[in-house]
C-alpha positions in Angstrom: 0.0 0.0 0.0 1.1 3.6 -0.7 1.1 6.6 1.5 0.3 10.1 0.5 3.8 11.3 1.4 5.5 9.2 -1.3 6.2 6.2 0.8 5.0 2.7 0.3 4.2 0.3 3.2 5.3 -3.2 2.7 4.1 -6.1 4.9 7.0 -8.4 5.8 6.1 -11.1 8.3 4.6 -9.6 11.4 5.9 -6.1 10.6 5.1 -3.4 8.1 8.1 -1.5 6.7 8.0 1.9 5.1 9.8 2.2 1.8 10.8 5.7 0.9 10.9 6.9 -2.7 10.1 3.5 -4.2 10.1 4.9 -7.7 13.8 6.1 -7.4 15.8 4.5 -10.2 18.8 2.5 -8.7 19.7 0.6 -11.9 19.4 2.8 -15.0 18.4 1.0 -18.2 20.4 1.1 -21.4 21.5 -1.4 -24.0 20.3 -4.8 -23.0 19.9 -3.8 -19.4 16.5 -3.2 -17.9 15.8 -0.3 -15.6 15.0 -1.2 -11.9 13.8 1.0 -9.1 14.1 0.8 -5.3 10.6 -0.6 -5.3 11.8 -3.4 -7.6 14.7 -4.1 -5.3 12.4 -4.3 -2.3 10.0 -6.6 -4.1 12.9 -8.9 -5.1 14.3 -9.2 -1.6 10.9 -9.7 -0.1 10.2 -12.6 -2.5 13.7 -14.2 -2.2 13.7 -13.9 1.6 12.7 -17.6 2.3 15.6 -18.8 0.3 18.2 -16.1 1.3 17.6 -15.9 5.0 19.1 -19.3 5.9 22.4 -17.9 4.5 22.2 -14.7 6.6 20.8 -15.6 10.0 23.1 -14.9 12.9 25.9 -13.5 10.7 27.5 -10.1 10.9 27.0 -8.2 7.7 28.8 -5.5 5.7 26.3 -3.6 3.6 27.2 -2.1 0.2 24.9 0.9 -0.1 24.2 3.0 -3.2 21.7 5.6 -2.2 21.9 7.4 -5.6 21.9 4.2 -7.6 24.7 2.1 -9.1 26.3 5.2 -10.8 26.5 7.1 -7.5 28.9 6.9 -4.5 29.3 3.6 -2.7 29.1 3.3 1.1 30.5 0.1 2.7 28.7 0.0 6.0 29.9 -2.1 8.9 28.6 -0.2 11.9 24.8 -0.1 12.3 23.6 3.5 12.4 21.8 4.5 15.5 18.6 5.4 13.6 18.0 1.7 12.5 15.0 0.2 14.3 15.7 -1.5 17.6 14.1 -4.7 16.3 17.0 -5.2 13.9 19.6 -7.3 15.6 23.2 -6.2 16.0 26.3 -8.4 16.5 29.0 -6.7 18.6 32.4 -7.7 17.3 35.7 -6.6 19.0 38.2 -4.6 16.9 41.4 -2.9 17.8 40.5 -0.1 20.1 36.7 -0.7 20.2 33.7 -2.5 19.0 31.8 -2.8 15.6 28.1 -3.3 15.8 27.3 -5.2 12.6 23.8 -5.5 11.3 22.4 -9.0 11.4 19.5 -10.0 9.1 17.3 -12.7 10.6 13.9 -12.0 9.0 12.1 -10.6 6.0 11.3 -7.3 7.6 15.1 -6.6 8.1 15.8 -7.5 4.5 13.1 -5.1 3.3 14.4 -2.4 5.6 17.9 -2.8 4.3 16.7 -2.6 0.7 14.9 0.7 1.6 18.3 1.9 2.7 19.6 1.1 -0.8 21.7 -1.7 0.6 22.1 -3.3 -2.8 24.6 -6.0 -1.9 24.9 -7.9 1.4 28.3 -9.2 2.3 28.3 -11.8 5.0 30.8 -13.1 7.4 31.8 -16.8 7.0 31.2 -17.3 10.8 28.2 -16.6 13.1 27.9 -14.0 15.8 28.0 -16.7 18.5 31.4 -18.0 17.3 33.0 -15.3 15.2 36.5 -17.0 15.3 35.2 -20.3 13.8 33.9 -20.2 10.2 31.3 -22.7 9.0 31.9 -22.0 5.3 35.0 -22.1 3.1 34.9 -20.0 0.0 37.0 -20.3 -3.2 36.6 -17.2 -5.4 37.3 -18.0 -9.1 38.4 -14.7 -10.5 39.2 -14.6 -14.3 41.6 -12.0 -15.8 38.8 -10.8 -18.1 35.2 -11.6 -18.7 36.0 -15.2 -19.8 33.4 -17.5 -18.3 34.7 -20.6 -20.1 37.9 -20.3 -18.1 35.8 -20.0 -14.9 33.8 -23.0 -15.9 36.9 -25.2 -16.5 38.5 -24.0 -13.2 35.4 -24.8 -11.3 35.3 -28.3 -12.6 38.9 -28.9 -11.7 38.3 -27.6 -8.2 35.1 -29.6 -7.8 36.9 -32.8 -8.8 39.7 -32.1 -6.2 37.2 -31.4 -3.5 35.4 -34.7 -4.3 38.8 -36.4 -4.0 39.2 -34.9 -0.6 35.6 -36.1 0.2 34.3 -32.6 0.9 30.8 -31.5 -0.1 30.8 -28.4 -2.3 28.6 -26.3 -4.6 29.1 -23.4 -7.0 27.5 -20.0 -7.0 27.5 -17.4 -9.7 28.8 -14.1 -8.3 26.7 -11.8 -10.4 30.0 -10.2 -11.5 32.5 -12.2 -13.6 33.3 -15.4 -11.7 32.0 -18.2 -9.5 32.3 -18.9 -5.8 32.7 -22.6 -4.7 31.4 -23.1 -1.2 32.4 -25.9 1.2 30.3 -26.2 4.5 32.4 -26.7 7.6 31.4 -27.9 11.1 32.5 -24.7 12.8 35.2 -26.3 14.9 38.2 -24.9 13.1 39.5 -21.4 13.5 40.1 -19.0 10.6 43.9 -19.8 10.4 43.2 -23.5 10.0 40.5 -22.9 7.4 42.5 -20.4 5.4 45.7 -22.5 5.5 43.7 -25.5 4.2 42.1 -23.4 1.4 45.5 -22.0 0.4 47.0 -25.5 0.2 44.1 -26.7 -2.0 44.5 -23.7 -4.3 48.3 -24.1 -4.5 48.0 -27.8 -5.4 45.5 -27.0 -8.1 47.5 -24.1 -9.5 50.7 -26.2 -9.5 48.9 -28.9 -11.5 47.7 -26.3 -14.1 50.3 -23.5 -14.1 49.3 -22.3 -17.5 45.7 -21.7 -16.5 45.5 -21.0 -12.8 47.4 -18.9 -10.3 47.3 -18.0 -6.6 49.4 -14.8 -7.1 47.7 -12.0 -5.1 49.2 -9.2 -7.3 47.5 -8.7 -10.6 50.8 -8.0 -12.4 51.9 -11.6 -11.5 48.8 -13.3 -12.9 49.0 -12.6 -16.6 46.0 -14.1 -18.3 45.6 -16.9 -15.7 42.5 -17.3 -13.5 43.1 -16.3 -9.9 42.2 -18.8 -7.2 41.4 -16.4 -4.5 41.1 -17.7 -0.9 41.6 -14.4 0.9 38.0 -14.3 2.1 38.7 -17.1 4.5 40.0 -14.9 7.2 38.7 -13.2 10.3 36.5 -10.2 9.6 36.5 -10.8 5.8 33.3 -11.2 4.0 31.8 -12.8 0.9 28.8 -11.9 -1.1 25.7 -13.6 0.2 23.7 -16.1 -1.9 20.9 -14.4 -3.7 22.3 -10.9 -3.1 22.0 -8.3 -5.9 25.2 -6.8 -7.4 25.5 -3.1 -8.3 25.8 -3.7 -12.1 23.5 -2.9 -15.0 20.5 -5.2 -15.2 20.7 -6.0 -11.4 22.4 -9.4 -11.6 22.2 -11.7 -8.7 24.7 -14.0 -7.0 22.9 -17.3 -7.5 23.5 -20.8 -6.1 23.4 -23.7 -8.6 24.2 -27.4 -8.8 27.3 -28.8 -10.3 25.3 -30.2 -13.1 24.2 -26.8 -14.1 27.8 -25.9 -14.9 27.4 -27.7 -18.2 24.6 -25.3 -19.3 26.0 -23.4 -22.3 23.8 -20.5 -21.4 25.4 -20.1 -18.0 27.5 -17.1 -17.1 28.3 -15.1 -14.0 25.4 -12.7 -14.5 22.9 -15.3 -15.8 20.2 -14.5 -13.2 18.9 -11.1 -12.3 16.2 -9.8 -9.9 13.7 -10.7 -12.7 14.3 -14.4 -12.5 16.5 -15.4 -9.6 13.6 -16.3 -7.3 12.5 -18.9 -9.9 16.0 -20.4 -9.7 16.0 -20.3 -5.9 12.7 -22.3 -5.8 14.6 -25.3 -7.4 16.6 -25.5 -4.1 20.0 -26.1 -5.9 21.9 -26.5 -2.6 19.4 -29.0 -1.1 21.0 -30.6 2.0 24.4 -29.0 1.5 24.3 -26.7 4.5 23.6 -29.6 6.8 26.8 -31.4 5.7 29.4 -29.3 7.4 32.6 -31.3 7.7 35.7 -31.4 9.9 38.9 -30.6 8.0 41.1 -33.2 9.7 40.3 -36.2 7.3 40.4 -33.9 4.2 43.8 -32.4 5.4 45.3 -35.9 5.6 44.0 -36.7 2.1 45.4 -33.4 0.9 48.8 -34.0 2.4 48.9 -37.4 0.7 48.2 -35.8 -2.7 50.9 -33.2 -2.0 53.4 -36.0 -1.4 
């Protein structure tokens, strides 16, 4: 329902959230890209909430806000502003010399409120507020040197095969940008140093086996045309884009989970889904059961060490 003051009131669970200036264009159209407004963003996040919230609940967030749309300034928000409603949870995380009060998104109303704040992209911690030092996700970011998705597809298959050999469950996700993330669920008993060290050794082993295609070089000038196997997100206070979050690019592409089998789809690319059709993909439940299969890294580490000789 709409208010006479230019606001729109959106029912979200047990709450009603006011959306201000819903007709404001956040994603200008042009070329093949459609135009999308703040109201469109709100409608998308409200619709995708049942599928997105399991990936957000209990996690500190960093919010990528674009109040003037994707062509305007970017605000990377960690601390929750004081004017946010008290019903939105905060996670207090210690930092050097103080505390950061991260926003936590546990329900649809919070997701709608954040969309009203032009929080286009939600970046989540890989650990939960109750155990910030112990991640329950491992993320490999496959970052091509250009917009070459075929290179990403090949690298993802190689990584998936190696993770299978290590007997770790995994699944891919389009980033809505250029590459893919490959996610491995953990049991939350390892600290970030252990998780990151394991991810680094996996990436190093894969890059050593395919030195012409893959690299773990952090500096761009050292990569050449090779795809970068980025494991840097697996560290304390680092974040990764949340599943089903929108990216600030023309056409409003969405970071979208998929099955390994979908990797063979010739139509697949990093920006395959947008706010126009990502909910339809979410309803197929591509990561069915994955998040309940968190593993310890001990057995996988022993297998990895054997492969490394």
